[in-house]
C-alpha positions in Angstrom: 77.2 -23.4 20.9 75.1 -26.1 22.4 72.7 -25.5 25.3 70.9 -28.4 27.1 67.7 -27.1 28.7 66.9 -28.4 32.1 63.3 -27.4 32.0 62.0 -30.8 30.8 63.9 -33.0 33.1 63.0 -30.7 36.0 59.4 -31.0 35.0 59.6 -34.8 35.1 61.3 -34.7 38.5 58.5 -32.4 39.8 55.8 -34.7 38.4 57.6 -37.7 40.1 57.5 -36.0 43.4 53.7 -36.0 43.7 52.3 -37.0 47.1 55.1 -35.1 48.9 55.7 -31.6 50.0 58.7 -30.4 48.1 61.6 -28.1 48.8 63.5 -26.5 45.9 66.9 -25.7 47.4 68.7 -23.4 44.9 72.3 -22.0 45.2 71.5 -18.5 44.2 68.8 -16.4 42.6 69.1 -15.2 39.0 71.3 -18.0 37.6 69.6 -18.8 34.2 70.0 -22.6 34.3 68.7 -22.7 37.9 65.7 -20.5 37.2 64.9 -22.7 34.2 65.0 -25.8 36.4 63.0 -24.1 39.1 60.3 -23.2 36.6 60.1 -26.7 35.2 59.8 -28.3 38.7 57.3 -25.8 39.8 55.1 -26.1 36.7 54.9 -29.9 37.2 54.2 -29.4 40.9 51.3 -27.0 40.1 49.8 -29.8 38.0 50.7 -33.0 39.8 51.7 -32.3 43.4 48.6 -34.0 44.8 47.7 -34.5 48.5 49.3 -36.0 51.6 47.0 -37.1 54.4 44.2 -35.1 52.9 46.1 -31.8 52.6 47.4 -30.3 49.4 51.1 -30.8 48.9 53.1 -27.6 49.1 56.2 -26.4 47.3 58.8 -24.2 49.0 61.7 -22.4 47.2 64.7 -21.4 49.2 68.0 -19.8 48.0 71.0 -20.9 49.9 73.0 -17.7 49.3 72.8 -14.3 47.6 75.5 -15.2 45.1 77.4 -18.1 43.5 78.9 -19.0 46.9 75.7 -21.1 47.3 77.3 -23.7 45.1 80.0 -24.4 47.6 78.3 -24.2 51.0 77.7 -27.7 52.2 77.8 -26.7 55.9 75.0 -24.2 55.3 72.9 -26.8 53.3 73.5 -29.2 56.2 72.3 -26.7 58.8 69.3 -25.6 56.7 68.0 -29.2 56.1 68.7 -30.2 59.7 66.8 -27.2 61.1 63.8 -27.9 58.8 63.9 -31.5 59.9 64.0 -30.5 63.6 61.2 -28.0 63.2 58.8 -30.6 61.7 57.5 -33.6 63.6 57.2 -35.7 60.4 59.8 -34.2 58.0 58.8 -35.8 54.7 59.7 -33.3 51.9 61.1 -34.2 48.5 64.2 -32.1 48.2 65.2 -30.8 44.7 68.8 -29.6 45.2 70.1 -27.1 42.7 73.2 -26.3 44.7 76.2 -27.9 43.1 78.8 -29.1 45.6 76.6 -28.0 48.5 74.6 -31.1 47.9 77.0 -33.1 50.1 75.6 -31.2 53.1 72.0 -32.3 52.3 73.1 -35.9 51.8 75.0 -35.8 55.1 72.0 -34.3 56.9 69.6 -37.0 55.5 72.1 -39.8 56.3 72.6 -38.5 59.9 68.8 -38.5 60.7 67.5 -42.0 61.0 64.0 -40.8 61.7 63.4 -38.6 58.7 61.2 -39.7 55.8 62.4 -36.9 53.6 63.9 -37.8 50.2 66.2 -36.0 47.9 66.5 -36.2 44.1 70.1 -36.9 43.0 71.7 -34.4 40.6 74.1 -34.6 37.6 75.2 -38.2 38.2 73.4 -41.3 39.6 73.5 -40.6 43.3 71.2 -43.5 44.5 74.1 -45.3 46.1 75.0 -42.3 48.3 71.9 -42.5 50.4 68.8 -44.6 50.9 67.0 -41.3 50.8 67.7 -40.8 47.1 65.1 -42.7 45.0 66.2 -41.4 41.6 68.6 -38.9 40.0 68.4 -36.2 37.3 71.2 -36.8 34.9 72.1 -34.7 31.9 74.4 -36.7 29.6 76.3 -33.9 27.8 78.7 -36.5 26.4 75.9 -38.0 24.3 75.3 -34.5 22.8 79.0 -34.2 22.0 79.1 -37.7 20.5 76.0 -36.9 18.3 77.7 -33.7 17.1 80.9 -35.5 16.2 79.1 -38.3 14.4 77.1 -35.7 12.4 80.3 -33.7 11.7 82.1 -36.8 10.4 79.1 -37.7 8.3 79.1 -34.2 6.8 75.8 -33.1 8.3 75.6 -29.4 9.3 74.3 -28.1 12.6 73.0 -24.6 13.2 75.4 -22.2 14.9 73.4 -22.4 18.1 71.6 -25.7 19.1 69.3 -26.2 22.0 68.4 -29.6 23.4 66.2 -30.8 26.2 
């Protein structure tokens, strides 16, 4: 088995979001890979969040749903981001979306609001072309891990039964 840890890349994303308030929007509580990503992002924010206009930057965690349905609720993600934007005069959070397919709702909300200064971190693939509000993406290249394994296997190198990367 191979596991790719998301802690490190989430830590990097959290460090890169300094100078912004941040929203971690997660699909559901208790999903191991999400909780690992949340921990990495929050750990970096605790160290690097910084200030905005003289006030400490805040980090908010919100779960979209009580179960795995949160991965497929773009309409709920759209409503949630739109309401946050409407409630704030200057909505300028960095959104870290751990919500699977629900991410389309966040993108649509950001693209629909010409006056927001909020940004979103792209997930899984390079999403920078989907919105001017996505400055960078978190990409886990599992294909590189599989290729490394196959090359090692062909070369006769052994791997442990369980391997963890990241």
